[in-house]
C-alpha positions, 0 to 999 in steps of 0.5 A: 650548826652546819651552814647550808651548802651552795646549790652549785659549787663552782670548781676552777676558774670562771669563764671571764677570768680564763677569757681575761687571762689567755689574751694577757698570757699571749701578749706577754709572751709576744713582748719578750726579746727575739730568739738568736738563732740565726735560722737555717742555712741554705740546703740544710734541713730546718732546725727542731725549733723551726719545725715546731714553729711551723707545725704550731703555725699549721695546726692553728690555721687548720684549728681556725679551719675547723671553727669556720666549718662548725660555725658554718654548719651550726650558725647557732654557735657562731656568737660562742665560737667567734671569740675563740676563733679569733684567738686561734687566728692570733695564735697563727699570726704570732707563730708566723711572725715569730718565723719572720722575726727570726729571719725564716720564710713563713706564710703570708701574715696578711692572710694566715688562715682561710676565711672560707671565702675562697676554694681551700687547698685541703678538703672540707672538715667533717661536722657532726650533725648535733652542736654538742657533738661538734663542740665536743670535736672542737675540744678534743682537737684543741686539747690534742693541739694543746698537748702536742705544744706542751711536748714541743716547748721542752726542745724549743728555743727560749722565745718559741717555748714561751709562746708554745706554752702561752698558747697551749694554755690558751687552748686549755682554756678553750677546752674548758669554755667548749665543754662548759654548759 
């Protein structure tokens, strides 16, 4: 006699487990030793690892701006998006502090991501009128950035590669959370 099927079989991880794992992975990546690369010499082009780190920090800042724009346009999504935005801000700070730890110049660690209080150097991010479309746009951006980070970690120094991998995993979790429900 066969057992009755559950009304909805869950495949993949649950939301709570993803939210619990992403910060732990970021914390674990941040606890390892600093890279031994002394950084670029005066007048030379920064090494590929430094360019990848700067790009990852910039991507995180721009992604936080996109979250800000969606939250401003769709206030009903603020509670759902706030924890994801906070993760993105922490990612930007982690990439920037990694550059500081390696002895390179980076953006100000006090304010790595605009909060929308002042004028922004970049044009405003267009936000779709429908909440569902806005979430889909955020998910697509998160997916694109996570893929770019996975690609960049292949040529990155060890410390940066660990950070890129853990932040890419967090981005993949964000995609899941944005597309679920």
